[in-house]
C-alpha positions as MATLAB code, in Angstrom:
seq = 'MTLEDVVQPIVSALRRLDLGADRLTSAELERFARRDWLSGRDIRAPAAGRAAGLREDGAFLVRPAQGAEIPLRSGSVELAAVSHTR';
ca = [
     112.321   93.343  100.034;
     113.866   96.320  101.891;
     112.800   99.879  102.132;
     115.816  100.692  100.065;
     114.814   98.235   97.369;
     111.439  100.374   97.110;
     112.785  103.938   97.268;
     116.014  103.447   95.087;
     114.131  103.230   91.796;
     111.997  106.364   92.829;
     115.176  108.202   93.615;
     116.677  107.237   90.381;
     113.531  108.281   88.450;
     113.674  111.652   90.370;
     117.252  112.177   89.272;
     116.319  111.781   85.551;
     113.267  114.311   85.756;
     113.952  117.376   83.624;
     114.172  119.849   86.332;
     113.447  122.844   83.925;
     109.929  121.264   83.189;
     107.015  122.870   85.286;
     104.736  119.776   84.990;
     105.190  116.006   85.042;
     103.994  114.327   81.997;
     101.074  111.643   81.920;
     103.802  109.016   81.344;
     105.831  110.155   84.093;
     102.851  110.235   86.354;
     101.978  106.664   85.250;
     105.333  105.423   86.084;
     105.416  107.037   89.571;
     101.885  105.625   90.349;
     103.190  102.004   89.561;
     106.014  102.522   92.030;
     104.023  104.624   94.607;
     104.337  102.577   97.762;
     102.388  105.146   99.867;
      99.290  105.318   97.516;
      96.195  104.444   99.667;
      97.942  104.339  102.803;
      96.774  106.277  106.052;
      98.961  108.981  106.968;
      98.982  111.213  110.068;
     101.564  114.059  108.802;
     102.161  116.362  107.299;
      98.322  116.232  106.894;
      96.018  113.299  108.290;
      94.278  111.481  105.516;
      95.156  108.932  102.703;
      98.033  109.220  100.376;
      96.621  110.036   96.945;
      99.732  110.059   94.564;
     101.123  113.023   92.786;
      99.680  115.951   90.902;
     101.130  116.776   87.543;
     102.897  119.917   89.370;
     104.709  117.475   91.533;
     102.684  118.143   94.721;
     102.039  115.180   96.960;
      98.138  114.506   97.436;
      96.510  113.706  100.645;
      92.738  112.787  100.632;
      91.394  113.704  104.345;
      88.275  111.965  105.647;
      86.180  115.028  104.821;
      86.888  117.797  102.223;
      88.978  118.289   99.191;
      92.221  116.657   98.611;
      95.380  118.453   99.982;
      98.347  119.067   97.922;
     101.568  119.262   99.666;
     105.048  120.350   98.558;
     107.226  119.710  101.401;
     107.280  117.863  104.723;
     107.906  114.368  105.942;
     105.327  111.585  105.707;
     104.491  109.608  108.864;
     102.243  106.758  108.393;
      99.233  106.411  110.697;
      99.860  102.899  111.312;
     102.417  100.344  110.093;
     101.040   97.386  108.277;
     103.292   94.421  107.097;
     100.667   93.415  104.535;
      98.832   95.411  101.969;
];
């Protein structure tokens, strides 16, 4: 499986979103969670911590080692370490 195989379904789903809506539905969040390749992975940018999915307002959540989850609305994700197994 290539990265494109993983990313393409997510891109397609994003294109089908109702951009006029201000919140993701629970069904949308559930579908994204099933495809969330980053969930549980350690990242170092845009904030250090563990990827924790999406919030209903579309923010990407990062769970740092200490403190509350950090909601992010922009930035590029950098993995802390690349792992070929999960």
